[in-house]
MARPA-399030 format. One line per field, with one value per residue (C-alpha): residue in three letters; x, y, z. Coordinates in Angstrom, 2 decimals. Layout:
BEGIN
residu <- c(Ala; ...)
east <- c(X; ...)
north <- c(Y; ...)
up <- c(Z; ...)
***
This chain:
BEGIN
residu <- c(Met; Val; Ala; Val; Arg; Ala; Leu; Asp; Asp; Leu; Leu; Leu; Trp; Leu; Arg; Phe; Asp; Asp; Gly; Thr; Glu; Gly; Thr; Ile; Asp; Leu; Ser; Glu; Lys; Val; Arg; Phe; Val; Gly; Leu; Leu; Arg; Lys; Leu; Arg; Glu; Pro; Gly; Tyr; Phe; Arg; Gln; Val; Ser; Val; Asn; Gln; Glu; Ser; Gly; Thr; Val; Glu; Trp; Pro; Gly; Glu; Val; Asp; Leu; Asp; Pro; Asp; Gln; Leu; Tyr; Ala; Trp; Ala; His; Gly; Gln; Glu; Ile; Gly; Gly; Met; Ala; Pro; Ala; Gln; Gly; Ser; Phe; Gly; Ala; Thr; Glu)
east <- c(227.41; 224.87; 225.54; 227.29; 227.76; 229.32; 231.88; 233.72; 236.38; 235.23; 235.48; 233.04; 232.38; 231.19; 229.85; 229.97; 227.87; 230.60; 230.38; 233.63; 233.80; 236.15; 236.64; 237.83; 239.27; 237.87; 240.06; 243.01; 241.26; 238.91; 239.44; 236.69; 235.87; 232.62; 229.74; 232.09; 232.73; 229.50; 230.98; 233.11; 229.91; 229.33; 225.53; 225.57; 228.21; 226.01; 223.21; 225.07; 223.05; 223.34; 221.69; 220.20; 220.04; 223.65; 225.19; 227.14; 227.00; 225.29; 224.28; 221.41; 221.97; 223.39; 226.68; 227.94; 231.20; 232.34; 231.54; 234.55; 236.87; 235.32; 235.78; 239.42; 240.14; 238.40; 240.64; 243.87; 244.09; 244.28; 242.65; 244.03; 243.19; 239.84; 237.70; 234.42; 231.03; 228.54; 230.96; 231.41; 235.09; 236.45; 233.40; 232.80; 229.48)
north <- c(3.71; 4.06; 7.49; 10.76; 14.00; 17.23; 18.64; 21.96; 22.75; 20.28; 17.26; 14.38; 11.74; 8.46; 5.14; 2.20; -0.96; -3.05; -0.95; 0.93; 4.71; 7.36; 11.06; 12.45; 15.89; 16.63; 19.74; 17.37; 14.91; 16.69; 19.26; 21.83; 22.53; 22.39; 21.10; 20.45; 24.20; 24.34; 22.09; 25.02; 26.82; 25.81; 25.88; 23.64; 21.31; 20.68; 19.38; 16.08; 12.89; 9.18; 7.98; 4.65; 3.32; 4.04; 3.75; 6.97; 10.51; 13.18; 16.81; 18.55; 19.07; 15.63; 16.08; 12.79; 11.01; 7.49; 5.19; 2.93; 5.93; 7.30; 3.93; 3.77; 7.32; 6.73; 3.70; 5.44; 3.82; 5.11; 3.38; 5.24; 8.83; 10.45; 8.05; 9.69; 8.50; 9.68; 12.40; 13.88; 14.20; 17.14; 17.28; 20.42; 22.07)
up <- c(80.17; 82.92; 84.42; 83.63; 85.50; 84.25; 86.65; 86.49; 83.88; 81.19; 83.48; 83.03; 85.68; 84.17; 85.46; 83.08; 82.68; 84.34; 87.53; 86.99; 87.21; 85.94; 85.43; 82.11; 81.45; 78.00; 77.71; 77.27; 74.95; 72.54; 69.78; 70.31; 66.66; 64.76; 66.87; 69.79; 70.24; 72.23; 74.93; 76.12; 77.19; 80.84; 80.58; 77.52; 78.96; 82.03; 79.74; 79.25; 79.53; 78.75; 75.56; 76.61; 73.04; 72.02; 75.48; 75.23; 76.48; 74.46; 74.47; 72.66; 68.95; 68.10; 69.93; 71.33; 72.12; 71.29; 74.25; 73.63; 73.60; 76.80; 78.50; 77.45; 78.62; 81.95; 82.47; 81.46; 78.03; 74.48; 71.52; 68.58; 69.41; 68.94; 66.94; 65.94; 67.08; 64.48; 63.39; 66.84; 67.70; 65.78; 63.52; 61.54; 60.97)
***
């Protein structure tokens, strides 16, 4: 992952290392429970960034999403649902 931008209505635009791009509607993909509840707050959602070490997107407070899952979603694929990255997808506090 080389770039990310938060769009309106829980949409993320992503650019990947291989030069491909995609937009993901997280409202259709993620259960907003636990730490992920914060993503529904527009101000928090806009704080998304790329973690250069892990190659995924993240938000303050250790909220991140699995880069392989994001790639699959951005390319119209599924890889077994919402696999957690460091306990992120559907994690509870």
